[in-house]
N, C-alpha and C positions, 0 to 999 in steps of 0.2 A: 723818616725814624719806621724803627719795626719795630710797633707794638706790642710789647714784653709780655706774655701767657702770663694767666692768673691763675695761680695751685694755692687750692685749700688744705684744709683736712677735715675726716672727713672716718674720726672714730667710733663709728652706728648710722645705721641706716638713715633713722632718722636727721642723722647730724651730713650724712651723704646729702638725700635728698637739699634739705637746705644748703647748704654750698649752691651744690649745679644748678637749684631754683633763683638763689639772686649771683649766677653769674659768671659763678668758678670757674673757668675755660679746663681745666685738670684737676686733679686731685688726688688726694694719697692717704694709706692708709695702709694695717697692716695687723697680722695674729701678737699675740700678746707673747709668746715666745719668742720669736725674732727683731720686732720694735722697739722703742724705747715707751714705747705704752705703757709698760705694765699694768698694772694701777688705773685704764682710765678706761670707758667704756673699747670694745673691739670686737671684731669680727670671729663668725669660729671656722674653719675654714668652708667649710659651705657656703657660711653667709658670707666670704669671701669669694665664691665665684659666682652668687648672686649678684652680689654686691656690682663686680663687672660689667656685666652684664647690660644693665641698668644702665652704669656708667655712659657704654660706647651706645645703648638705645638714646643714647637726648647726644651723639656727637660731639659727645668727652671722652677727656684720655686718661688716663687712673696709673698712675702708677704705686708697686706693693714696697712697702721695706724690707728689709732684713738688715739691721744695721746695727741690729748685735753687736758689740767687739767677743766675739767668741772665742767660746773654750775650748778646750782639747776631745770636754762629757758633751760639747753641742753637733761636734761635726757632725753625722750622723741623724741628728732627727734635722739639720739644713738641708740633707740633698734629700730625706725622703718634701721638706718642704719646697723646696726649688725643683724638683722632677712633678709635683703638683702643678706648681705655677707655668708652666712649661704648657699644660689645658688652658687656665688661661689664659695664658700669651696675654700680661700689659707692656703697658705702654715704655716699661721703665722696671727695672728694679733697683731701688737703692738700697746702697747697700756704702757701710766702712770701710769691712776691714779686710786685707788683701788677700787674706785663705777664703773666705765668704766668695769675693772680689774673684776666685781664682775656681773656685769650685764652678758659682754660676755660668761659668763656662762653659762648664765642663754636662751642668744639667741643666742648663736653661740655653743653652745653646740659640742664637737670635734674639733674646730680646736684649735691648738697649737696658745700661748697665749706667748709672748714677750713682758718685759717690760724696754720700754724704759732708754734710759741714764736720760733724765729729773725722774726719778723716785730715781737719786739716792744712787745707790750703791756701798761704798766704804769698806765693809765691810762682811766677812763671812754667819756673824751673818745675816744681813742685807739676804746676799743671799741664807742661807739657808729658814728665812721665805717663799718667795717665790719661794720657793721647794717644798715647806710647802701644801701651793698651789695650785700646780699643773699647777706653770710659768714647759712655754720645754726653753725658752731662757732668757736671760741677757744682755739687753747692757749697758757693765760695767760703770764708770762715769770714765771721761775724766780727774779726777786731782789723779789718782791714778799711781802709778809707777809699773814696769810691776816684783818686789816680788809681791807686794802688791797681785798683780792677783796672783801670787804661790800663795798667802800663804787662797784666793777663793776658786783657782783650787781646793786646798787638804779637801774643807770643803762642796764643790758639787758634784752632776755629770750632775747637766744639762747643755745645749750649754751656751760658753760660747764670748760674739760678743766682740769689742771694736771699737773702730774709728781709721786709721789711715790715711787717708791724710783729707783734706778740711780745711772751716770757723771756728776759734774757737771763744768761748764772753770770755767776760771778769771775766762774770758769774759765777755761779758754772753751771757744767755741764745744759749752756742753760737755766737754771731757773732766767733769768734777770729782772724784773721792772720798768729799765728806761726808756722803749717806752712807758709802758702804765702811768708813772706818768709824762714826757715829752710831751707825744705831743699821748695820750689817745688811743694807740695801745698795745695790749698784743702780747705776744713780748710769750707767751705762749697761744696762743689763735689764732695764726699760723701771726701776722701781724705786724712780729718785722720793726721798722722803722733804728737797724743799731744804736743806739744812741750809740751805743762807735763809732763807725767809728768816728763818728764828732768833727771838729776840736772849743780845747774851751780853754776859758782864765778865769784869776783870776778875781775876785767883790770884793773889801771890802762893807759889808752892810754899813757904812754910806762914800758910797762915790757913790752910784748907778749910774749906766751911766757909769761910768770906771776906763775901758776891762784891766788889766796888763798880757800881751800874759806872759805866761810858752813855755820859747821852751823849743824843744828837737835842732830843726834846721834852718836854719830858714822860713820852712815854717808853724815854731808853733809848736803848740804839737799832741798827741794825745797817749795820760799815757792812756789811753783802749782799743786801738786795737790792736789786737793780730797778728801777725803773724799766717803764715798757719799751719796747722801740716802737716807733712811730713818725714811718720817711715818705706820706702822705704826701709831705712840700716839696720834694726832692726824686719824686717819681721820674722826672724828666729827665735830672742829671743821670739818676742811673739809667734810665735806656740809653742817653748818649754817652755814657761809658761800654753800652756795650753787653747788658742784660738781656740774656731773651728771657728773663721769668723770674717772676715777681711770686714770692714763698711768704706763706703768715702762715706759723704758729698758731699750734691749736692743742698741745699737749694736754689733758685732765682740763677745758673748757669746755663747755656746752655749748647749747643748740644755738643760745642767744645769745651768746661772744660771735662765729661759728656763721651764723648771719649775716647783723649788721658790717662786721670787716669788712665780710667780702662782697656786698651791696654799697658799703660805703668806694670800699675801692674800684670795686669797675667803674664805679660811676667815675672815679682822677685818671684808670688806667684808658676809659674809651677819652680822653678828657685829648688824650696825649697826640690825637690826629689833630689840632688845632693847632694853631702859634702864635701868641708863645702858651707857657701854659700855666692857667690861671688856676690854684689853690680858691676853693672855697667855704663860704666861711664857714661853711655847715655840716664842709665833714668833718673840724675837729670837735667841736658840739655833738655828733652822731657817734664819734665814735668811745664818744667820753659814757655814753650810755653804756656801755658794755663794763661788763670789768675788766679792771686795770689798773695798775702801779703805780698813777702818771708817767708822760709819756718822755721821750730824750731820742734821740738822732745815734746812739751811740758812740761808734769809731768813726762814719764816713765819714764824716766832715773835716777827720782830724785822725790824727794819728796814736792820740787821747783818748780819751774817755771827754764830752764832754761836760759840764757844768752840771749836769741835771740830770747825769747819771744816774747818784744813790737816789732815793726814795725815803725823803724823813717829811713825811705831809702824817697828819692828824690822821689817818686814817693808811695803812696799807694796803690792800684792796679798796676798790666804793666806786659806784656805778650811780647814778639816777631811774635806770628803769630795773624792772623783769618783766619777766616771762611770765607769761597767763596761758596762753593756749594758741597752736596752731589752728589755721582753718583746712578744716577739711571736704567743706563744699558750701556752694552759694548756690542761690536755689529761690525767686521767688520772690527776694527782698525778706529773703534769711540768711546767719552764715551759722552750718556747723560746726563747734571747734571741739574739739583734740582739752584740755586744760591740761594744766603743768600746774595748775597754781590751785590757790579758790577765787571761785569766783563770785559775786552779789547782786545783787539788784540791784541799780541806783552808781553802782558803780562809775569809772571813765575810767579807759583804754585806749590807749592808741598801737594803728596799725603797721610795722615795720612796713607799708607797702611806698614806690615812690609816690610821688605828690604828693601824701598824706601826711606826709615826715610831723612831728610834736605836734597832729590835728589831733585834738580829744573829743575823744564822744561818750559822751552816757551811755552807759545799757539802762536802756527805760524798761527791755522786757526782758527775762529769762525764763526756756522753761527746758522740762529732758526733753533727752533725745524724742521720748514718744506724746511729747508733745502740751506736756502736765504745765501751766507758772508754779514756778517755785523760786523762791528768797534766800537761795545758797547755793554755791557744787564746790567741792574738792576735787583736783587734782587727782586725777586719769582720767574724771565723767567726761562723756559729751552731752553737750549743752547745745541748745538754739538761740545765737541771739540778732540781734536784725541786724541786717546789712550795712557795708556805708561806702558808698560807690562807687567803683574802682577797684576796691578791695579783693584779693584772688586767693586760686586756692594753695594750699602750701606758706602765705603768710601766717608772718606772725604777728600773736594779739601783745601787748607792751601794757605795763604801769608803770605811773611813773611814780615812784617808794623816798624823789629825795625832793628840794626847791629847783628847779632852774635857774 
């Protein structure tokens, strides 16, 4: 079995470094104006070029997103952006708009084109259409079953990519208009307000202002808020169906999520070399430590969402661990940490380090970067703490915030 590529989001340099550090084969990134991440961290044009060089220096691949559904007013800027990308030379451009696809062929010739999930590819004929036009890879619709993916695989020779983890939309493969109608922010232009996550009530037209709750539980109803996709238990089936790339969704996600999910899926993908594929008990435990809304397999195991598709848990978002900081250096039994949260002497921390998962260590000493003993430090400060055997530069330090 060919081992699929593991593709991770990289919305900032910090997330990019984390994704590569924890084992991503490739990363995807973009500028706010041309991707579906306008409200997330993003690179400037100069930073994008620097980031691409960093990825290449690690021997990994970089894909640039130009996947907005473009309006006439966008086309001039799209051409200029594509011309700049020609000098960067990414390993692929992710596009969804047919017009942008056509422009990319002219303004950035030679760069492989990947068709975004926003293009809603759900059958072999659509796949063959894009293959005839010269696409290199298809990011398949999230509404497909594994059996349907296999049917498409049998019809085309280009690469197939699918999402294996992350947020799902109530809309068809992310093409949602709720945010546009309700908040004048287009989800198809990277400005989604996550309106499907809001709490809704029922109002009868002749009784304006009288709201009737539609209960799922005592918090209200979130009938349009799905659980997060998690296919870690079925990666062998996806690979067997001919998927070439496993994609991790990461819009609006933090470094804690990116690092932890990439680390866990790296272990799972590597284990595909062994037969049979055995799901490790600790994978799901680790994935639950990072921000999530509960897990579902979506429509992969059938033509309809599984019974766990909607989120009706006591909390819409949950996680068991929060980020404390990032290890900058390790020397002579001391680790220098860039804090992303507060830290106090005597607290227990857990490094996100292979072999040290769920091992708790007490911060017996805490020093400023100048070596002065301190009792506490805040976000953005750098501190020195006793090192833990096995900990590495760029490892994350976390803290448990809920019972195991």
